[in-house]
MIRO-122281 format. One record per atom (N, C-alpha, C, O): residue number from 1; residue in three letters; atom name; x, y, z. Coordinates in steps of 0.05 Angstrom, whole numbers, plus 5000, padded with zeros to 4 digits. Layout:
[pt NUM; "ala"; "CA"; [X; Y; Z]]
...
REM end
This chain:
[pt 1; "unk"; "N"; [2798; 1737; 5505]]
[pt 1; "unk"; "CA"; [2770; 1744; 5507]]
[pt 1; "unk"; "C"; [2753; 1720; 5502]]
[pt 1; "unk"; "O"; [2758; 1705; 5483]]
[pt 2; "unk"; "N"; [2732; 1716; 5518]]
[pt 2; "unk"; "CA"; [2715; 1692; 5515]]
[pt 2; "unk"; "C"; [2699; 1694; 5489]]
[pt 2; "unk"; "O"; [2687; 1714; 5483]]
[pt 3; "unk"; "N"; [2698; 1672; 5474]]
[pt 3; "unk"; "CA"; [2683; 1672; 5449]]
[pt 3; "unk"; "C"; [2653; 1674; 5454]]
[pt 3; "unk"; "O"; [2644; 1666; 5475]]
[pt 4; "unk"; "N"; [2639; 1686; 5435]]
[pt 4; "unk"; "CA"; [2610; 1688; 5437]]
[pt 4; "unk"; "C"; [2598; 1660; 5436]]
[pt 4; "unk"; "O"; [2602; 1645; 5416]]
[pt 5; "unk"; "N"; [2583; 1652; 5457]]
[pt 5; "unk"; "CA"; [2571; 1626; 5457]]
[pt 5; "unk"; "C"; [2541; 1628; 5452]]
[pt 5; "unk"; "O"; [2528; 1645; 5464]]
[pt 6; "unk"; "N"; [2532; 1611; 5435]]
[pt 6; "unk"; "CA"; [2503; 1612; 5428]]
[pt 6; "unk"; "C"; [2490; 1588; 5443]]
[pt 6; "unk"; "O"; [2503; 1569; 5450]]
[pt 7; "unk"; "N"; [2464; 1591; 5447]]
[pt 7; "unk"; "CA"; [2448; 1569; 5460]]
[pt 7; "unk"; "C"; [2449; 1545; 5441]]
[pt 7; "unk"; "O"; [2451; 1547; 5417]]
[pt 8; "unk"; "N"; [2448; 1521; 5454]]
[pt 8; "unk"; "CA"; [2448; 1497; 5438]]
[pt 8; "unk"; "C"; [2426; 1496; 5417]]
[pt 8; "unk"; "O"; [2431; 1486; 5395]]
[pt 9; "unk"; "N"; [2403; 1505; 5424]]
[pt 9; "unk"; "CA"; [2380; 1505; 5404]]
[pt 9; "unk"; "C"; [2385; 1523; 5381]]
[pt 9; "unk"; "O"; [2373; 1519; 5360]]
[pt 10; "unk"; "N"; [2403; 1543; 5383]]
[pt 10; "unk"; "CA"; [2408; 1562; 5362]]
[pt 10; "unk"; "C"; [2431; 1553; 5343]]
[pt 10; "unk"; "O"; [2435; 1565; 5323]]
[pt 11; "unk"; "N"; [2445; 1532; 5351]]
[pt 11; "unk"; "CA"; [2467; 1522; 5334]]
[pt 11; "unk"; "C"; [2457; 1507; 5310]]
[pt 11; "unk"; "O"; [2437; 1493; 5311]]
[pt 12; "unk"; "N"; [2471; 1510; 5287]]
[pt 12; "unk"; "CA"; [2465; 1492; 5264]]
[pt 12; "unk"; "C"; [2470; 1463; 5272]]
[pt 12; "unk"; "O"; [2489; 1457; 5286]]
[pt 13; "unk"; "N"; [2453; 1446; 5262]]
[pt 13; "unk"; "CA"; [2455; 1417; 5269]]
[pt 13; "unk"; "C"; [2464; 1400; 5246]]
[pt 13; "unk"; "O"; [2456; 1405; 5223]]
[pt 14; "unk"; "N"; [2480; 1380; 5252]]
[pt 14; "unk"; "CA"; [2488; 1361; 5233]]
[pt 14; "unk"; "C"; [2487; 1333; 5246]]
[pt 14; "unk"; "O"; [2492; 1330; 5270]]
[pt 15; "unk"; "N"; [2479; 1314; 5230]]
[pt 15; "unk"; "CA"; [2480; 1286; 5240]]
[pt 15; "unk"; "C"; [2508; 1276; 5239]]
[pt 15; "unk"; "O"; [2525; 1287; 5225]]
[pt 16; "unk"; "N"; [2513; 1255; 5254]]
[pt 16; "unk"; "CA"; [2540; 1243; 5254]]
[pt 16; "unk"; "C"; [2547; 1233; 5226]]
[pt 16; "unk"; "O"; [2570; 1235; 5218]]
[pt 17; "unk"; "N"; [2528; 1224; 5212]]
[pt 17; "unk"; "CA"; [2533; 1214; 5184]]
[pt 17; "unk"; "C"; [2541; 1237; 5166]]
[pt 17; "unk"; "O"; [2559; 1235; 5150]]
[pt 18; "unk"; "N"; [2527; 1260; 5169]]
[pt 18; "unk"; "CA"; [2534; 1284; 5153]]
[pt 18; "unk"; "C"; [2563; 1293; 5160]]
[pt 18; "unk"; "O"; [2578; 1300; 5142]]
[pt 19; "unk"; "N"; [2570; 1292; 5185]]
[pt 19; "unk"; "CA"; [2597; 1300; 5193]]
[pt 19; "unk"; "C"; [2617; 1281; 5179]]
[pt 19; "unk"; "O"; [2638; 1290; 5169]]
[pt 20; "unk"; "N"; [2611; 1255; 5180]]
[pt 20; "unk"; "CA"; [2629; 1235; 5168]]
[pt 20; "unk"; "C"; [2632; 1239; 5138]]
[pt 20; "unk"; "O"; [2654; 1238; 5127]]
[pt 21; "unk"; "N"; [2609; 1242; 5125]]
[pt 21; "unk"; "CA"; [2609; 1243; 5095]]
[pt 21; "unk"; "C"; [2615; 1271; 5084]]
[pt 21; "unk"; "O"; [2624; 1273; 5061]]
[pt 22; "unk"; "N"; [2610; 1292; 5099]]
[pt 22; "unk"; "CA"; [2613; 1319; 5088]]
[pt 22; "unk"; "C"; [2630; 1336; 5107]]
[pt 22; "unk"; "O"; [2623; 1359; 5114]]
[pt 23; "unk"; "N"; [2652; 1325; 5116]]
[pt 23; "unk"; "CA"; [2669; 1338; 5135]]
[pt 23; "unk"; "C"; [2678; 1366; 5127]]
[pt 23; "unk"; "O"; [2676; 1385; 5143]]
[pt 24; "unk"; "N"; [2685; 1369; 5102]]
[pt 24; "unk"; "CA"; [2695; 1395; 5093]]
[pt 24; "unk"; "C"; [2673; 1417; 5095]]
[pt 24; "unk"; "O"; [2678; 1439; 5104]]
[pt 25; "unk"; "N"; [2648; 1409; 5087]]
[pt 25; "unk"; "CA"; [2626; 1428; 5089]]
[pt 25; "unk"; "C"; [2620; 1436; 5119]]
[pt 25; "unk"; "O"; [2614; 1459; 5125]]
[pt 26; "unk"; "N"; [2621; 1416; 5136]]
[pt 26; "unk"; "CA"; [2616; 1421; 5165]]
[pt 26; "unk"; "C"; [2638; 1439; 5176]]
[pt 26; "unk"; "O"; [2631; 1458; 5191]]
[pt 27; "unk"; "N"; [2663; 1435; 5169]]
[pt 27; "unk"; "CA"; [2685; 1452; 5179]]
[pt 27; "unk"; "C"; [2681; 1480; 5169]]
[pt 27; "unk"; "O"; [2685; 1499; 5185]]
[pt 28; "unk"; "N"; [2673; 1484; 5144]]
[pt 28; "unk"; "CA"; [2669; 1511; 5133]]
[pt 28; "unk"; "C"; [2646; 1525; 5148]]
[pt 28; "unk"; "O"; [2648; 1549; 5154]]
[pt 29; "unk"; "N"; [2625; 1510; 5155]]
[pt 29; "unk"; "CA"; [2603; 1522; 5169]]
[pt 29; "unk"; "C"; [2611; 1529; 5198]]
[pt 29; "unk"; "O"; [2604; 1551; 5208]]
[pt 30; "unk"; "N"; [2626; 1512; 5211]]
[pt 30; "unk"; "CA"; [2636; 1518; 5238]]
[pt 30; "unk"; "C"; [2654; 1542; 5238]]
[pt 30; "unk"; "O"; [2653; 1559; 5256]]
[pt 31; "unk"; "N"; [2670; 1545; 5217]]
[pt 31; "unk"; "CA"; [2688; 1568; 5215]]
[pt 31; "unk"; "C"; [2671; 1594; 5212]]
[pt 31; "unk"; "O"; [2678; 1614; 5223]]
[pt 32; "unk"; "N"; [2649; 1592; 5197]]
[pt 32; "unk"; "CA"; [2631; 1615; 5193]]
[pt 32; "unk"; "C"; [2614; 1622; 5218]]
[pt 32; "unk"; "O"; [2612; 1645; 5226]]
[pt 33; "unk"; "N"; [2603; 1601; 5230]]
[pt 33; "unk"; "CA"; [2583; 1606; 5251]]
[pt 33; "unk"; "C"; [2595; 1604; 5279]]
[pt 33; "unk"; "O"; [2583; 1614; 5298]]
[pt 34; "unk"; "N"; [2618; 1591; 5282]]
[pt 34; "unk"; "CA"; [2631; 1589; 5309]]
[pt 34; "unk"; "C"; [2627; 1562; 5322]]
[pt 34; "unk"; "O"; [2643; 1555; 5340]]
[pt 35; "unk"; "N"; [2606; 1547; 5315]]
[pt 35; "unk"; "CA"; [2601; 1521; 5327]]
[pt 35; "unk"; "C"; [2579; 1507; 5312]]
[pt 35; "unk"; "O"; [2564; 1519; 5297]]
[pt 36; "unk"; "N"; [2577; 1481; 5317]]
[pt 36; "unk"; "CA"; [2555; 1465; 5305]]
[pt 36; "unk"; "C"; [2548; 1443; 5325]]
[pt 36; "unk"; "O"; [2565; 1432; 5338]]
[pt 37; "unk"; "N"; [2523; 1436; 5326]]
[pt 37; "unk"; "CA"; [2513; 1415; 5343]]
[pt 37; "unk"; "C"; [2513; 1389; 5326]]
[pt 37; "unk"; "O"; [2504; 1389; 5304]]
[pt 38; "unk"; "N"; [2524; 1368; 5338]]
[pt 38; "unk"; "CA"; [2525; 1342; 5325]]
[pt 38; "unk"; "C"; [2505; 1323; 5338]]
[pt 38; "unk"; "O"; [2505; 1320; 5363]]
[pt 39; "unk"; "N"; [2488; 1311; 5322]]
[pt 39; "unk"; "CA"; [2467; 1293; 5333]]
[pt 39; "unk"; "C"; [2472; 1265; 5324]]
[pt 39; "unk"; "O"; [2484; 1259; 5303]]
[pt 40; "unk"; "N"; [2461; 1247; 5340]]
[pt 40; "unk"; "CA"; [2461; 1218; 5333]]
[pt 40; "unk"; "C"; [2435; 1207; 5341]]
[pt 40; "unk"; "O"; [2427; 1209; 5365]]
[pt 41; "unk"; "N"; [2420; 1196; 5323]]
[pt 41; "unk"; "CA"; [2393; 1186; 5328]]
[pt 41; "unk"; "C"; [2375; 1208; 5340]]
[pt 41; "unk"; "O"; [2361; 1203; 5360]]
[pt 42; "unk"; "N"; [2377; 1232; 5329]]
[pt 42; "unk"; "CA"; [2362; 1256; 5337]]
[pt 42; "unk"; "C"; [2368; 1266; 5365]]
[pt 42; "unk"; "O"; [2355; 1285; 5374]]
[pt 43; "unk"; "N"; [2388; 1255; 5378]]
[pt 43; "unk"; "CA"; [2396; 1265; 5404]]
[pt 43; "unk"; "C"; [2422; 1281; 5401]]
[pt 43; "unk"; "O"; [2441; 1272; 5388]]
[pt 44; "unk"; "N"; [2423; 1304; 5414]]
[pt 44; "unk"; "CA"; [2447; 1320; 5414]]
[pt 44; "unk"; "C"; [2470; 1305; 5428]]
[pt 44; "unk"; "O"; [2466; 1298; 5451]]
[pt 45; "unk"; "N"; [2492; 1301; 5415]]
[pt 45; "unk"; "CA"; [2514; 1286; 5426]]
[pt 45; "unk"; "C"; [2538; 1304; 5433]]
[pt 45; "unk"; "O"; [2551; 1299; 5454]]
[pt 46; "unk"; "N"; [2544; 1324; 5416]]
[pt 46; "unk"; "CA"; [2567; 1341; 5422]]
[pt 46; "unk"; "C"; [2565; 1367; 5406]]
[pt 46; "unk"; "O"; [2548; 1370; 5389]]
[pt 47; "unk"; "N"; [2583; 1385; 5413]]
[pt 47; "unk"; "CA"; [2586; 1410; 5398]]
[pt 47; "unk"; "C"; [2613; 1411; 5386]]
[pt 47; "unk"; "O"; [2633; 1407; 5400]]
[pt 48; "unk"; "N"; [2614; 1418; 5361]]
[pt 48; "unk"; "CA"; [2640; 1421; 5347]]
[pt 48; "unk"; "C"; [2646; 1451; 5345]]
[pt 48; "unk"; "O"; [2630; 1467; 5337]]
[pt 49; "unk"; "N"; [2670; 1458; 5354]]
[pt 49; "unk"; "CA"; [2679; 1486; 5354]]
[pt 49; "unk"; "C"; [2708; 1489; 5346]]
[pt 49; "unk"; "O"; [2723; 1469; 5348]]
[pt 50; "unk"; "N"; [2716; 1512; 5338]]
[pt 50; "unk"; "CA"; [2745; 1516; 5331]]
[pt 50; "unk"; "C"; [2763; 1512; 5355]]
[pt 50; "unk"; "O"; [2755; 1517; 5378]]
[pt 51; "unk"; "N"; [2786; 1502; 5351]]
[pt 51; "unk"; "CA"; [2805; 1496; 5372]]
[pt 51; "unk"; "C"; [2813; 1521; 5388]]
[pt 51; "unk"; "O"; [2816; 1520; 5412]]
[pt 52; "unk"; "N"; [2815; 1544; 5374]]
[pt 52; "unk"; "CA"; [2822; 1569; 5388]]
[pt 52; "unk"; "C"; [2801; 1577; 5408]]
[pt 52; "unk"; "O"; [2807; 1586; 5430]]
[pt 53; "unk"; "N"; [2775; 1573; 5401]]
[pt 53; "unk"; "CA"; [2753; 1579; 5419]]
[pt 53; "unk"; "C"; [2754; 1560; 5443]]
[pt 53; "unk"; "O"; [2749; 1568; 5466]]
[pt 54; "unk"; "N"; [2760; 1535; 5438]]
[pt 54; "unk"; "CA"; [2762; 1515; 5460]]
[pt 54; "unk"; "C"; [2784; 1523; 5479]]
[pt 54; "unk"; "O"; [2781; 1522; 5503]]
[pt 55; "unk"; "N"; [2807; 1530; 5468]]
[pt 55; "unk"; "CA"; [2830; 1538; 5485]]
[pt 55; "unk"; "C"; [2823; 1562; 5502]]
[pt 55; "unk"; "O"; [2831; 1564; 5525]]
[pt 56; "unk"; "N"; [2809; 1581; 5490]]
[pt 56; "unk"; "CA"; [2801; 1605; 5505]]
[pt 56; "unk"; "C"; [2781; 1598; 5527]]
[pt 56; "unk"; "O"; [2783; 1609; 5549]]
[pt 57; "unk"; "N"; [2763; 1579; 5522]]
[pt 57; "unk"; "CA"; [2745; 1570; 5543]]
[pt 57; "unk"; "C"; [2761; 1557; 5566]]
[pt 57; "unk"; "O"; [2755; 1561; 5590]]
[pt 58; "unk"; "N"; [2780; 1541; 5559]]
[pt 58; "unk"; "CA"; [2797; 1527; 5580]]
[pt 58; "unk"; "C"; [2812; 1548; 5596]]
[pt 58; "unk"; "O"; [2813; 1546; 5621]]
[pt 59; "unk"; "N"; [2823; 1568; 5583]]
[pt 59; "unk"; "CA"; [2837; 1590; 5598]]
[pt 59; "unk"; "C"; [2818; 1605; 5616]]
[pt 59; "unk"; "O"; [2825; 1612; 5639]]
[pt 60; "unk"; "N"; [2794; 1611; 5606]]
[pt 60; "unk"; "CA"; [2775; 1626; 5623]]
[pt 60; "unk"; "C"; [2766; 1609; 5647]]
[pt 60; "unk"; "O"; [2763; 1620; 5669]]
[pt 61; "unk"; "N"; [2762; 1584; 5643]]
[pt 61; "unk"; "CA"; [2754; 1567; 5665]]
[pt 61; "unk"; "C"; [2776; 1565; 5686]]
[pt 61; "unk"; "O"; [2771; 1565; 5710]]
[pt 62; "unk"; "N"; [2801; 1563; 5676]]
[pt 62; "unk"; "CA"; [2824; 1562; 5695]]
[pt 62; "unk"; "C"; [2826; 1588; 5711]]
[pt 62; "unk"; "O"; [2832; 1587; 5735]]
[pt 63; "unk"; "N"; [2821; 1611; 5698]]
[pt 63; "unk"; "CA"; [2823; 1636; 5712]]
[pt 63; "unk"; "C"; [2800; 1638; 5733]]
[pt 63; "unk"; "O"; [2805; 1648; 5755]]
[pt 64; "unk"; "N"; [2776; 1630; 5726]]
[pt 64; "unk"; "CA"; [2754; 1630; 5745]]
[pt 64; "unk"; "C"; [2759; 1611; 5768]]
[pt 64; "unk"; "O"; [2752; 1618; 5791]]
[pt 65; "unk"; "N"; [2771; 1588; 5762]]
[pt 65; "unk"; "CA"; [2777; 1569; 5784]]
[pt 65; "unk"; "C"; [2798; 1581; 5803]]
[pt 65; "unk"; "O"; [2795; 1578; 5827]]
[pt 66; "unk"; "N"; [2818; 1594; 5792]]
[pt 66; "unk"; "CA"; [2839; 1606; 5808]]
[pt 66; "unk"; "C"; [2827; 1628; 5825]]
[pt 66; "unk"; "O"; [2834; 1631; 5849]]
[pt 67; "unk"; "N"; [2809; 1644; 5813]]
[pt 67; "unk"; "CA"; [2797; 1666; 5828]]
[pt 67; "unk"; "C"; [2779; 1655; 5851]]
[pt 67; "unk"; "O"; [2780; 1666; 5873]]
[pt 68; "unk"; "N"; [2764; 1634; 5845]]
[pt 68; "unk"; "CA"; [2748; 1622; 5866]]
[pt 68; "unk"; "C"; [2765; 1610; 5888]]
[pt 68; "unk"; "O"; [2758; 1613; 5912]]
[pt 69; "unk"; "N"; [2787; 1597; 5881]]
[pt 69; "unk"; "CA"; [2805; 1586; 5901]]
[pt 69; "unk"; "C"; [2817; 1608; 5918]]
[pt 69; "unk"; "O"; [2820; 1604; 5943]]
[pt 70; "unk"; "N"; [2824; 1630; 5906]]
[pt 70; "unk"; "CA"; [2836; 1653; 5921]]
[pt 70; "unk"; "C"; [2815; 1663; 5941]]
[pt 70; "unk"; "O"; [2822; 1670; 5964]]
[pt 71; "unk"; "N"; [2790; 1665; 5933]]
[pt 71; "unk"; "CA"; [2769; 1675; 5951]]
[pt 71; "unk"; "C"; [2765; 1655; 5974]]
[pt 71; "unk"; "O"; [2762; 1663; 5997]]
[pt 72; "unk"; "N"; [2766; 1629; 5967]]
[pt 72; "unk"; "CA"; [2763; 1609; 5988]]
[pt 72; "unk"; "C"; [2787; 1610; 6008]]
[pt 72; "unk"; "O"; [2783; 1606; 6032]]
[pt 73; "unk"; "N"; [2811; 1614; 5997]]
[pt 73; "unk"; "CA"; [2834; 1616; 6014]]
[pt 73; "unk"; "C"; [2832; 1640; 6033]]
[pt 73; "unk"; "O"; [2839; 1637; 6057]]
[pt 74; "unk"; "N"; [2823; 1662; 6023]]
[pt 74; "unk"; "CA"; [2819; 1686; 6040]]
[pt 74; "unk"; "C"; [2799; 1681; 6062]]
[pt 74; "unk"; "O"; [2803; 1688; 6085]]
[pt 75; "unk"; "N"; [2776; 1669; 6055]]
[pt 75; "unk"; "CA"; [2756; 1662; 6075]]
[pt 75; "unk"; "C"; [2766; 1642; 6095]]
[pt 75; "unk"; "O"; [2760; 1645; 6119]]
[pt 76; "unk"; "N"; [2782; 1623; 6087]]
[pt 76; "unk"; "CA"; [2794; 1604; 6105]]
[pt 76; "unk"; "C"; [2812; 1618; 6125]]
[pt 76; "unk"; "O"; [2812; 1612; 6149]]
[pt 77; "unk"; "N"; [2828; 1637; 6115]]
[pt 77; "unk"; "CA"; [2846; 1652; 6133]]
[pt 77; "unk"; "C"; [2831; 1668; 6153]]
[pt 77; "unk"; "O"; [2837; 1669; 6177]]
[pt 78; "unk"; "N"; [2809; 1681; 6144]]
[pt 78; "unk"; "CA"; [2793; 1697; 6163]]
[pt 78; "unk"; "C"; [2779; 1679; 6183]]
[pt 78; "unk"; "O"; [2778; 1686; 6207]]
[pt 79; "unk"; "N"; [2770; 1656; 6175]]
[pt 79; "unk"; "CA"; [2757; 1637; 6193]]
[pt 79; "unk"; "C"; [2777; 1627; 6214]]
[pt 79; "unk"; "O"; [2771; 1626; 6238]]
[pt 80; "unk"; "N"; [2801; 1620; 6204]]
[pt 80; "unk"; "CA"; [2821; 1609; 6222]]
[pt 80; "unk"; "C"; [2829; 1631; 6243]]
[pt 80; "unk"; "O"; [2834; 1624; 6266]]
[pt 81; "unk"; "N"; [2831; 1656; 6234]]
[pt 81; "unk"; "CA"; [2838; 1678; 6253]]
[pt 81; "unk"; "C"; [2816; 1680; 6275]]
[pt 81; "unk"; "O"; [2823; 1684; 6298]]
[pt 82; "unk"; "N"; [2791; 1679; 6266]]
[pt 82; "unk"; "CA"; [2770; 1682; 6286]]
[pt 82; "unk"; "C"; [2769; 1657; 6304]]
[pt 82; "unk"; "O"; [2764; 1660; 6328]]
[pt 83; "unk"; "N"; [2773; 1634; 6293]]
[pt 83; "unk"; "CA"; [2773; 1610; 6309]]
[pt 83; "unk"; "C"; [2796; 1610; 6330]]
[pt 83; "unk"; "O"; [2792; 1601; 6352]]
[pt 84; "unk"; "N"; [2819; 1621; 6322]]
[pt 84; "unk"; "CA"; [2841; 1622; 6341]]
[pt 84; "unk"; "C"; [2834; 1640; 6364]]
[pt 84; "unk"; "O"; [2843; 1635; 6387]]
[pt 85; "unk"; "N"; [2819; 1662; 6359]]
[pt 85; "unk"; "CA"; [2810; 1679; 6381]]
[pt 85; "unk"; "C"; [2792; 1664; 6401]]
[pt 85; "unk"; "O"; [2794; 1667; 6425]]
[pt 86; "unk"; "N"; [2775; 1647; 6389]]
[pt 86; "unk"; "CA"; [2756; 1632; 6406]]
[pt 86; "unk"; "C"; [2770; 1609; 6421]]
[pt 86; "unk"; "O"; [2760; 1599; 6441]]
[pt 87; "unk"; "N"; [2794; 1601; 6412]]
[pt 87; "unk"; "CA"; [2808; 1580; 6425]]
[pt 87; "unk"; "C"; [2828; 1589; 6446]]
[pt 87; "unk"; "O"; [2842; 1573; 6458]]
[pt 88; "unk"; "N"; [2830; 1616; 6450]]
[pt 88; "unk"; "CA"; [2848; 1626; 6470]]
[pt 88; "unk"; "C"; [2837; 1619; 6498]]
[pt 88; "unk"; "O"; [2813; 1616; 6502]]
[pt 89; "unk"; "N"; [2855; 1617; 6518]]
[pt 89; "unk"; "CA"; [2847; 1608; 6545]]
[pt 89; "unk"; "C"; [2826; 1627; 6558]]
[pt 89; "unk"; "O"; [2808; 1617; 6572]]
[pt 90; "unk"; "N"; [2827; 1653; 6553]]
[pt 90; "unk"; "CA"; [2807; 1671; 6565]]
[pt 90; "unk"; "C"; [2782; 1676; 6549]]
[pt 90; "unk"; "O"; [2766; 1693; 6556]]
[pt 91; "unk"; "N"; [2779; 1661; 6527]]
[pt 91; "unk"; "CA"; [2756; 1666; 6509]]
[pt 91; "unk"; "C"; [2729; 1660; 6523]]
[pt 91; "unk"; "O"; [2710; 1675; 6520]]
[pt 92; "unk"; "N"; [2728; 1640; 6539]]
[pt 92; "unk"; "CA"; [2704; 1633; 6553]]
[pt 92; "unk"; "C"; [2696; 1655; 6572]]
[pt 92; "unk"; "O"; [2672; 1663; 6573]]
[pt 93; "unk"; "N"; [2715; 1666; 6587]]
[pt 93; "unk"; "CA"; [2709; 1688; 6605]]
[pt 93; "unk"; "C"; [2700; 1713; 6591]]
[pt 93; "unk"; "O"; [2681; 1727; 6600]]
[pt 94; "unk"; "N"; [2712; 1719; 6568]]
[pt 94; "unk"; "CA"; [2704; 1743; 6552]]
[pt 94; "unk"; "C"; [2676; 1740; 6541]]
[pt 94; "unk"; "O"; [2660; 1759; 6542]]
[pt 95; "unk"; "N"; [2669; 1716; 6532]]
[pt 95; "unk"; "CA"; [2642; 1712; 6521]]
[pt 95; "unk"; "C"; [2622; 1714; 6544]]
[pt 95; "unk"; "O"; [2600; 1725; 6541]]
[pt 96; "unk"; "N"; [2628; 1702; 6567]]
[pt 96; "unk"; "CA"; [2610; 1703; 6590]]
[pt 96; "unk"; "C"; [2606; 1732; 6599]]
[pt 96; "unk"; "O"; [2583; 1740; 6605]]
[pt 97; "unk"; "N"; [2627; 1748; 6600]]
[pt 97; "unk"; "CA"; [2624; 1776; 6608]]
[pt 97; "unk"; "C"; [2608; 1792; 6587]]
[pt 97; "unk"; "O"; [2593; 1810; 6594]]
[pt 98; "unk"; "N"; [2610; 1785; 6562]]
[pt 98; "unk"; "CA"; [2593; 1797; 6542]]
[pt 98; "unk"; "C"; [2564; 1792; 6546]]
[pt 98; "unk"; "O"; [2547; 1810; 6544]]
[pt 99; "unk"; "N"; [2557; 1767; 6552]]
[pt 99; "unk"; "CA"; [2529; 1760; 6557]]
[pt 99; "unk"; "C"; [2519; 1773; 6583]]
[pt 99; "unk"; "O"; [2496; 1781; 6585]]
[pt 100; "unk"; "N"; [2536; 1774; 6603]]
[pt 100; "unk"; "CA"; [2528; 1786; 6629]]
[pt 100; "unk"; "C"; [2523; 1816; 6626]]
[pt 100; "unk"; "O"; [2508; 1827; 6642]]
[pt 101; "unk"; "N"; [2536; 1829; 6607]]
[pt 101; "unk"; "CA"; [2532; 1858; 6603]]
[pt 101; "unk"; "C"; [2504; 1864; 6593]]
[pt 101; "unk"; "O"; [2495; 1887; 6597]]
[pt 102; "unk"; "N"; [2491; 1846; 6581]]
[pt 102; "unk"; "CA"; [2463; 1848; 6571]]
[pt 102; "unk"; "C"; [2460; 1874; 6554]]
[pt 102; "unk"; "O"; [2440; 1888; 6556]]
[pt 103; "unk"; "N"; [2479; 1879; 6537]]
[pt 103; "unk"; "CA"; [2477; 1902; 6519]]
[pt 103; "unk"; "C"; [2486; 1929; 6530]]
[pt 103; "unk"; "O"; [2486; 1948; 6515]]
[pt 104; "unk"; "N"; [2494; 1930; 6555]]
[pt 104; "unk"; "CA"; [2503; 1955; 6566]]
[pt 104; "unk"; "C"; [2533; 1957; 6562]]
[pt 104; "unk"; "O"; [2548; 1938; 6567]]
[pt 105; "unk"; "N"; [2542; 1981; 6553]]
[pt 105; "unk"; "CA"; [2570; 1986; 6548]]
[pt 105; "unk"; "C"; [2584; 1998; 6572]]
[pt 105; "unk"; "O"; [2571; 2014; 6587]]
[pt 106; "unk"; "N"; [2609; 1992; 6576]]
[pt 106; "unk"; "CA"; [2624; 2003; 6599]]
[pt 106; "unk"; "C"; [2629; 2033; 6594]]
[pt 106; "unk"; "O"; [2629; 2049; 6613]]
[pt 107; "unk"; "N"; [2634; 2042; 6569]]
[pt 107; "unk"; "CA"; [2637; 2070; 6563]]
[pt 107; "unk"; "C"; [2623; 2076; 6536]]
[pt 107; "unk"; "O"; [2618; 2058; 6520]]
[pt 108; "unk"; "N"; [2617; 2101; 6532]]
[pt 108; "unk"; "CA"; [2602; 2110; 6509]]
[pt 108; "unk"; "C"; [2620; 2106; 6484]]
[pt 108; "unk"; "O"; [2643; 2114; 6484]]
[pt 109; "unk"; "N"; [2609; 2095; 6462]]
[pt 109; "unk"; "CA"; [2625; 2092; 6437]]
[pt 109; "unk"; "C"; [2630; 2119; 6424]]
[pt 109; "unk"; "O"; [2615; 2137; 6427]]
[pt 110; "unk"; "N"; [2653; 2120; 6409]]
[pt 110; "unk"; "CA"; [2659; 2144; 6394]]
[pt 110; "unk"; "C"; [2647; 2142; 6366]]
[pt 110; "unk"; "O"; [2646; 2120; 6355]]
[pt 111; "unk"; "N"; [2639; 2164; 6355]]
[pt 111; "unk"; "CA"; [2626; 2164; 6328]]
[pt 111; "unk"; "C"; [2646; 2165; 6306]]
[pt 111; "unk"; "O"; [2638; 2163; 6283]]
[pt 112; "unk"; "N"; [2671; 2169; 6311]]
[pt 112; "unk"; "CA"; [2691; 2171; 6289]]
[pt 112; "unk"; "C"; [2717; 2183; 6299]]
[pt 112; "unk"; "O"; [2719; 2190; 6323]]
[pt 113; "unk"; "N"; [2736; 2184; 6282]]
[pt 113; "unk"; "CA"; [2763; 2194; 6290]]
[pt 113; "unk"; "C"; [2763; 2224; 6297]]
[pt 113; "unk"; "O"; [2779; 2231; 6314]]
[pt 114; "unk"; "N"; [2745; 2240; 6286]]
[pt 114; "unk"; "CA"; [2745; 2269; 6292]]
[pt 114; "unk"; "C"; [2727; 2275; 6316]]
[pt 114; "unk"; "O"; [2725; 2299; 6323]]
[pt 115; "unk"; "N"; [2713; 2256; 6327]]
[pt 115; "unk"; "CA"; [2694; 2261; 6348]]
[pt 115; "unk"; "C"; [2707; 2266; 6375]]
[pt 115; "unk"; "O"; [2693; 2270; 6394]]
REM end
């Protein structure tokens, strides 16, 4: 399960010097709050978080990446199938006959399987 992530502005802040000089206190706070923002010269430089939360983020990103790739693969297969239809020798004639029909159907469409 993805850890609860807070906005950067809501994280407790520590300077790099505080982290260096008071490492134990910073670790205890990160354990309590879940993360801490580390600043250097008043600029946010990094976020300190527990290793387990980081590993869960990595797993979640990997799962999302795999899901996105699966969706892209499916779309690629559908595109390739449609493209192969357009590349058949009689495709040009079929498209031309479609345009020549000007919206008129050769036979009336059925409304469903029971119709």
